[in-house]
N, C-alpha and C positions, 0 to 999 in steps of 0.2 A: 644808189649808185653799186653798191654790192650786196652780197647776199645775205649779210649781215642786217639790211634793211627790212628782210621779209618776215614776219612773225611765223612763218613756215619754215624757216631755213636756220633755226637756231641751233639744229644739231649738225654735226659732220656727216657729209655725205659720203658713201664708197663708190668705187667705179660701176659695179655692178649692184642691184638689188636682191636678186636671187639669193638665197643661203639654203645650204642643204640642211634636212632637218634630221637629226639622228635619232636612233630609236631610243637612247637613253633619255628621259624626262628631262632631268636639270639640263643638259646638253640641249635638249629643244628649246626650252624657257630661253637659254644664252642666246640662240639663234632667232628668237622671236625678239631680244631684245634689240639684236643688231639690226633687225628689220626696221623696229621702232626708232633708232636714232638715225636709220637711213630715212626716214619719213615716207617708207612705202605703207600706207595704210592698207591696201588691199591686200597683200602679200601678208601684212600681219595679221590682220583679222580670219583670214583664211588658215594660216598657221594655228594660231589660238583655236581656232573651231575642230583643228583635225585632231587637238590635244585628245587622251583618253580621259575623261573628266573622272571615272571611276578609280584610275589608279593614283588620281594627285593626291599627295598629303595636305594637311590644313596650311603648311607655310606654301607650298608649291600653287593652291589653288589662290592664295592672297597675290602671290608673284604674277600669276595670270590676270589676275582681277587688275593690279597696276599697271600692266602692259597694256589690256582691253581699255582702261580709262585715262591712258597717257595723253597729255595736252596736245600735244603736237599732230599725233594722228587720229585723236578722238572726234568723230562726226555725229555726237548726237545732238549739239544744237546747244548743248547747257551753257548757262551764262557763266562769267569767270566767278562770281562770288560763289556759284553753287559747286563750281568746279574745286574751289579755294575750301569750302566747306567738306568736301565729300574728300578731297586729298588729306584733310588735317583728321579726319574721321580712320583712313586707313592708316594714317602712320601711327596713330595711337593704338590700333590692333597691331601693327608689327613689333611695335614696343611690348605689347602685351604678351605676343610670339616669343620675342626675345630673338627675331630673326635680324640679324644686321644687314644681309642683303636686301630685304624687303624694306627696312628702314632706310637704306640708303636710295633705292628707288623711288621711294615715297617723298623722299627730301627733294631728289631731282625732280621728281613732277611737281612737288610745291613751288618750286624757285623759277620755273618757267612760268606758272600763272601768276605767283609775285612781280615777276619783271613785266609781265603783260597789262598789270594793274598799277604799273610805276612804284611798287612797294619795294624799292632799289633795297634799302638798306634790310628787309626781311629775305629777300630772293637773295643777296650774298651771305647771309647768315645761312640759310637753306642750301646753297651751293656748297659751302664751306663743310657742312656736316654731311652733305651726301659723299662730298669727294674723301673725308675722312674715313668715312665708314666704308667706302670701296677699298680703301688702302688696306683698312684692317682685315676685310673678307679677303685680301690676296687678289685683288680685281685690280692693279694700277694701272692697265689700258684703259679699264673703263673711268679711273679718276682722270687720266691725262685727256679723254675724250672730253669729260666733263669740264674740264678745264678750257678747253677749245671754245666749247658752246659758251661756257661762262665769259669769254674776250667778245662773242657776237651780243649777248645781251647787255655786256658794259658799255657797248659802241650806242646799243638804242638807249641807254639810260645817260648817255652823252657824257659818260666818263671817258674821255679818250686819254688822258694820260695815264689812267689805270690801265687800260687796254696796250698802251705801247709798252709799258713796264713788264706786263704779264706774259705778252707774247714772245718778249725778250727771254725770259725765263724759260718758256716753252720750248720754244724754236732752241733752246741751247741744249736741251733734252729730246733731240728727234727721234733717238733709237726707241723712244716708247710709244711713238706717235705714227698711227697709220698715214698713207699720202694722203686721205680724205682730210683728216684732220690737218695735216700741216698745211695743205691748201686753203681749209677755214680759216686757220689762225693767221697767215697771210691775208689773206681777204680783209679779215677783221680789221687787222694793223693799217692796211691799206685805207680802211674805209675810216679808223680815225684819224688819219695823218689828213686825207681831202676834207674831213668836215673843220679840222684844226686851219687847213691851208687856206678856206674858206672864208673864214672868219679872221683872218689878218690881214694885215697891211700887204702888199705886192711884194717888198723888199725882206718881211720875216718869214714869206711864207714858202719861198723858193726851195729850204732843206725839206718842208713836209711835201712839196709837189714832187722833188726827187723820190724821198724815200716810197712816197704812194704808187708811183711808176715802176718802182725797182720790184716792192712788194705784188704786184699785180703781174709783172712780167716774172718772177720767181713761183707764183701761184701757176700761171701759164704752163710753163715749163715742165713744172712737176707735174700736172694733170695730164699734157702730153705723155709726158714717160710711164705716168699710170696707168694710161690709157682710157681716162676719165673725160669722154667726149661732153658731156655737161659740163663739168668744171672748166674745162678749155675755153666753151664757147660762151659761158658768163665772165671769164676772164677776158677774152674778147671784148666784149660789151663793157666792161669796167674800163679797160685801157681806151678804148673810143672815147668814154665819157670823158677822162682824165685829158686826155690829149685835144678834145676838141674844148674844153674848158680853158687849156693854154696855148689854143689857138694852132695847135700842132694839125691842120686839117687832113693833110695828107696821111699822116701817120691813123688819125683819128676814122678816115674812110676805108682806110685799107682794116681795118681791124672791126668795123660796123658791118663790113661786106662779109667776112669770116662768120660774123655773128647771125647776119641774114641767111647763110648759107644753110644752116643747120636748125635755125632758130624752130621751126612749125614743125619737124621733127622730133626735136631731143627737148624742147621746153613746155610744148603743150601736153603732154603726157603729165610733166609734174603737179599738171595744176595752179602753176604760178606764173604762166606767161604773161598774165597783165601786169603784174609788178614789172617783169624785165621790159615790156612794150613800153612801159610808162618812162623808165629811163632811156630806151631807145630812141623815144620821140621826144625826149629833152636833147639827145646828143643831136639827132638828126636836125632841130630847129638850130641848134648851136652853129650847125655846119652850114645850115641854110642862109643865117645871118653873117657869116663870114665867106658870103660867096655872092654872086649876082643878084641871087633872088634872096636878098635881105629882107626885104617888105614881107615877103610871105613867110621867111622862117621867124621875122619878128612875130609877124599875127598868130603863126601857131606856138609860138613860146607863151604869149598871153594868153592865148585859149587854154592851154595846157595848164598854166599856174590858175586860171578860175575855174576850171574842171576838178583842180584838187583842194579848192579853197575848201575848209571846214573839215576836210578828213582827217585821221589820225593815223597814228601807225606807220608804217613802212608808205603810204602813200604821201605821209604828210613831210617825210624827209624828201621824197621828190618834189612836192610843192616848195620847200625850203631851198632845193637848190635850183629851181626855176626862178624862185625870186630872186634869189642871188643874182644869177644870171642876168635878168633884166636889171639889175642894178648895176652891174659891171659893165653890160653892152650899151645901156642907155647913158651912161655919162661916156663912154666910147663913142657912140655913134649920135651923140647930142638929142638925146630922147629923155631930156631932163626931167618933164613932169611926169611920165611913166616911171622912170626910175625912181624917183621921188616916192611915188605911190608904194611900189613896191619894196623901196626902204621900209615906210613906214610900216606896212602889212608884215614885212620880216621881221620889224623891232617887237611889231604886237605880239608876233609867235613866238618868238623868244621869252617874251615877257611874260605870255600865258604858260610856256613852259616851265620857266623858274618859277611861277607860281604854285604851279601844280607839283613841283619838285620841293617848294618851302613846305606845301601841305603836307607831303608824305612824310619829309623829314618831322614837321611836328605831331603829324600821327605816330612816328617811330618814338620819339621823345615820350608820347603819352603812354606809349607802350612799354619803353623802358622805366618810367615811373610807375607804371602798374606792376613790372615785375615783381617788386619785393610783395606785396600784396598776394599775387599767384604764387610766390614760393611758399608763404606761410599755410596759402591755403591747401598747397601741396603736402605742405609736413602734415599739416591735419589730417588729410586724406590719408597718407602713410600710415598716422598712427591707427586711424581708423581701422585703414587695411590691415594692420599687425592684429587689432583686438577680433577683425572679422575672419582672420586667417586660423588663431587662437579658435573662437568659436566652430569653425568650420570643421577644426581637427578636433574636437570635442565630439561635434555632431557626428563626425565620420568614424569615431570608435565606436558610439554607440549604433549606428547603421551597421559597422561590422560585427558587433556583438548580436545584434537584432538579426542578422544575415547569418551566422551561425548556427542561431536558436532556430532557424527557419529550415536550414540546411540539414540538420538532427531531425527535425520533426519530419519533413522530407525523406530522409531516410527511412525513418520508422512506418511513414506511411506507406513507402515502396514496399517495405519488409511485410507490411499488413496485407497491400494491395496484392503481391508473391503469393503468400497464404492463402487470400481467397481467391485467387485466381486457380491456385493449384485442389483446393478445396471444389471448387467449381468443376475445373475438369474432371475431377473424381467423381461427381455428382452427374455430370454429362455422361462419363462412362457407366456408372450405373443406369443412367437413364435408358443410353442405347442399349443394354444388357437386357433389362426388364421389358423394353418396347423389342427387342428379338422375341424375348421369349412369350411375350403376349400376343405378337405376331404370331407365334409359333402355335399357341395354344387355341389362338383365334380360327386358324388353318386348319387344328384338328376337328375343333367343334363345328365350323361350317362343313367338314366332312363329314362328321356325325352327323349331322343335322340334315344332310343330304343324302345320306345312305337312309337315315330314317324315313325322311320323306319317300323316298324312293321304297325302302322297305313296305312303307304303310299303302303306298300306289299298288306295289304286286300284290300285296295280302288283299287289299280291297279288290283287285280287278280279281286276283284268282278265285276270291270268296264267291265274289259277284256273278264269276261266270261258271262256278263250280255248279252251282243249285241247280240252273238250267240244264248245264249240259248232265249232270247227275239223274235229272228227271228222265232226260233223252234218253241215256243210258240204258237208265231202269226199265224203262216203257220199251226200248228194242229189244232187250233179253227177254222181255215176257212175250211178246211179237213171236221172238225167234223160237222160243219153247212151244209156242200155239201152233207155228208153223211145222215145227217136229213131229207134233203129235197130229196135225191134220196129214201130213206126209205119211205117217205110220199106218194111220187107221186106213188111208186110199191103197196102201200097198197091201192090205189082209182083208180087204173089200169088207171092214166090218163099220163104215162111217154111217152114222144115224144124224138124222136131221137135227137133233138137239145139240148132239155135239159140234155139227158145223154151225150153228147158231151161236152158240158159246164162244167158239172160236173167231167168227167174224166180228162178233161184240169187243172181244178182247182185242182183236187186231185193229179193230174203230177206235177205241180207247186209247191202246196204244199211241197210234198216229196222232189223236189228238192232243196226247201229253207231248209227243216230240214236237208238233206245230208250235203248239206252246212256250217248249223252251227253246225253240230256235228262233222264235218270235222276240223272247225275253232277249237272249244273246244278241241277236240283231241290232234292238233296242240299245243295248250296254256300249254294242260298238259304234251306233251312231252318236251317242252322248260324249265318249271318250275323245271321235274325233271332233265333235263339237267344241272341244278345250283349244282347237288349233284355229285361232281367229283367221289364219289364212285361206280356211276351207270357208270361209262366209263370203258368199258373192254378191251380196247386197246392194244395190247402188244407191247412193244418197240422194234423196229427195225431201221436199218441203212437206211437213206433216204439222195435224193439231195433236199437242198432247194430250188434253182434256180429252178430246173423243176419244183416242186410241185408250183411254183409262175407262171411259164409259163402256166401251165393246167389251173390254176385259172383266169389269163389272158384271155383265148380262150373260158372260161365257161361265162366269163363277157361281151363279146364284143356284145351281143345282147342288154341286158339294157342299156351299155354305147351309142348304136346308138341311142336307143330313149331318153334318158337323155340330150344328149349334152356334157357330162362329159369326160374327157380324162384321160386314166391312164398310166403312163409312169415309165419303168422299169429303175434305174440308172443302168450306167455300172458297171460290177462289174465281177468276177471270173464266169467261164463258168459253174461251179460246186463248191456246198458247201454243204460236208457231215455233219450231225448230228445224233448221236444218242437218238431216241427219239420217239414220238408219232405223225406221218404224216396225219392221219386223223384228232386229234383235233385241230392243228396247220392250218389245211384246214378249219376247223368250226371258228376257228378265225378269220382267213381272211375273211371268209364269213360273219361274224357279221361286223368287221371292213369296208369292201364293203358297205353293206346293211345301216349301220349308217351315213356314208359320204353321200351317196345318198339320204336318208331319211331328216336327220338333216342338214347337212352341206350345202347342195342348194338348193333353191328356184325351182319350177317348172320353167323349161323353161331357167335358168341360167346354163351358160355354166363354165366350171372347169377344174381343172387339179388336178389329185392325183398322187403323187409321192411315190415309194418305191424304198427304199434303203436298202443295206447291207453293214454291217462294223465288224472288230472285236471290241471286247472290253474285258478289263482284268478284272478277271483272267480266262481263256477258256471259255468265254461267244460270243455269235452273238447278234450284234445289230440292227434288224429288224424295220426300220423306215417308218410309214405311216402318209403323210403329205400332208393336202389338201389346197385351197384356200378358203373355201368355209367362211361361215358367222362366223365361230367361237362359244365360249361359254362365257356366261357371269361369271365375276368373284366369284358372289356368288353361281352360279351353278356348278364350277367348283369341290370343296370339296366332289360332291355327285353323279357324273358321274356314279361310279362305284359300286354304291347302287343299289340294285335289286327293279325292278318297277319306279326307278327314270327318269320321264319324262317332258319334258315342254310343250308336246303336247298330253297331256291326254283326250283319246278319240277322236283324230283327228287320229293319226298314231302312228304306233311303241307300245311297251308293256313295255319300260325300263327295258328290260332285255339285250340287246344286249352288252353292254359294261361290264355289270355284268358278263355276261357268258364268256368273252374274260379273264377277269381278274380272274374268277375261273379255265378256262385252264390252262393258263400261270403259276401263281403262285401255286394255289395248285396241280396241277397235273405235270407240265413241271419243277417246282422249279426254276422259272424265276422273272421278274418283269414286271410292266406295268406302264409307267411314260406317264403323259398326259401334255401338255402346250399348252395353247391356249388362246385366247383374241378377243373380240367383233372385227368382221369386217377383223379379221388377219388369219383368218383359225384355222386348229386344227393340233396338231403334235402328236401324239402316237408313242412310242417307247417300242418294246419289246426285254425284254433281257433275252435271251436263252442260258443255258449250252450246249456246245457241248456233254456232257455226261450225259443225264437226268436220274434221278433215276426213 
C-alpha cells in the first residue's frame, strides 16, 4: 500500500539521485553513502569505482567495502544468510580497527538483513547500536535518517503502535530531517494506520482511516514542495488505494489518474514498478467493484489474490490487502462463499505470520540465554588477548634488538664495502696506468720490430744487389782501361796484333761478367716482386696434387744426385684433386726444395726429405715437408718467415725463400704455414691448403 512495504524502499529517498563527488576522499565516501540511502545502485557503484584505491587508508577501504555490500543496493545475488555472515565479519573488523563510523555503517547493514530475515529483536538492537554510534560520530542527520528507515522496517514487522509512537517523536524534530526523510516517516505512519484500520471493526477504524488520509496528504504536499516527483506520484497511489478502500471513488479515481500520468516515466527506472503496479491493480479492481463493471472488477480482484498467493515480503502485504477487500466487499455484495474462503485464507496467513514471529521470538530467547556463555567466552578470549599482547610485546622487543644488531652489522658491512670499493677503484686506476704504459711499450717495441725488419730488408737488398753491381762495375772499369789503352796505341800507330787480341779478350770477359751480374740483379728484382701476391696473375683451375709432386720429383733428380740427399713421397692416394693455383704451389715446392738443400744440409752430407699428404678438417689438405737436417735454432724460428731473414748473409741465399712460400700459401691460396724444428733434429714444414681455394 505504501513504500514501507517494498524491501527496496527501506531507506529514505531524496528529490534527486545525483550527488557531486568532492575531491576529498572522506567527503566522497559521504556522498557514496547518500547514494546508498537513495537506493541509486548504479550511481553508487560508479562512484565507488572512481575512488583512488591507492590513496585509501585501511579505514576508508573498509567503509568503501561496507557501501559496496550494502543490502539495499547489493546486486551480487548472495543469500540473506550469507549477507548476514559477511556483515558480522565486517562488524568485527570495524571493531578491531576502532572506527566508530565503520561500526555504525556495519550495524546499519546488519539491521536491514535481520529485518528481512524477520529477526526483529536483533534488527532493533542493531538499529539502536547504529544510531548511537552515528550520534557519537557527530552525524545526527544520519542517525535521524536511520530512525526514519527504522519506522518502515517496523511496519514490515507489524509493530504498528511502535511505528506511530516513533514517528510522532521524529516529526516533532523535523529540523534534523531532510524533506525525503519526512515524507518517508509520514508514509510509514500512514501505512501503520492503514493496516490497523484494516484489522479493526468499522466503528473503531474511523480514526485510523482519517489519520492515514491526513499523513498521505501531508506527504503529497511535502513532496510537491520539495520537487520530489517520484514521492508525489507514490503518494497519489497511496491516496487512491485508501480512498478506494473507503468507497470514495471520485477522489480515488483522481489520484489514480495522477499516478498513471507519470507512472511509466518515474517508477520504471527505480526497478520497483511491479510492486506499485500490484497496488494499482488492487485499487483499479476496488473501483471497478464499486462501478457498473462490478463483475469484471470482482474477477480481477480474485485473480490478483490468486497470483500473489504463497509470496512473501511486499507481495504478501498486497495479497493480505486483496483478501481483506474480498472479505469486505463480499459481505457487502452477497458473495459470502468467496468472502468466507478469503477470510479463512487471511486468517491462515495471519496465523502463519504469528507462528514465524513466535519462532523468531524463541530464537531471540535462545540468544539471550546463550549470551552469558558468550560473555564468559569473550572474557576468556580477552584474557588470552592480554597474554598474547604481552608475548607479542616481548617478542617485539627481541625483534627490535635483533634489528638494531642487524643495522649495526649492515653499517659495518657498508663501511667495509666502501673501503673495498676505494681499494678496487685505486687498483683499477693502477691497472689503467700500467695498461697505458704497457701499450706505449708495445707500440715502441712494434716500431723497433718494424724498424729492425725494415733494416734487415734494406741490408739484405743492399747486400744482394751490391755483389752483382760491384762485379759489373769492376768489369766495366777493366773494359774502360783496356779501351783507353787500345785508343792510345791506335793514335801512336803502335798497335800490335797480340795486344789487340789481349784487349778483345779482356773486353769479351768483362762483358760476360757484366751480363752475369745484370742477370743476377734482374733475378733478385723478380724475386722481390714475387713477394707481392697481387702480381701473381694465375687463374684458379682444377689440378692433381699427386701428379704435380711427381713432376717436381723428376725435375729435382739431377740436383739430388749431386747433393747426396734423397726425397721420399709417402704412400697415399693415386690422385688428389684441388681447386686452386698449380703454378703457385709448384713455386712454393721449389722454394722448400732449395731451402732444404741450402740450409738443411751441409755440403757432402747425406739426408732424407719426406713428403706426405693427409686430410685436414674442415675441407683442407695437409702437405708435410720434413727433412732430417741440422734444424733451426729456437731464437731464429719466430723470424724465418720474415723477408730477407737469413743466418748466411753474404754466403748463400737471400732470405726470401720461406717468406715467398708464406705469401703464396697464406695470401694467395688462403691456407696456413706451420714450422716445427729444433737444432740437430731436422725441420718440418706443414702447408694447410683449402680444397676450394678462393
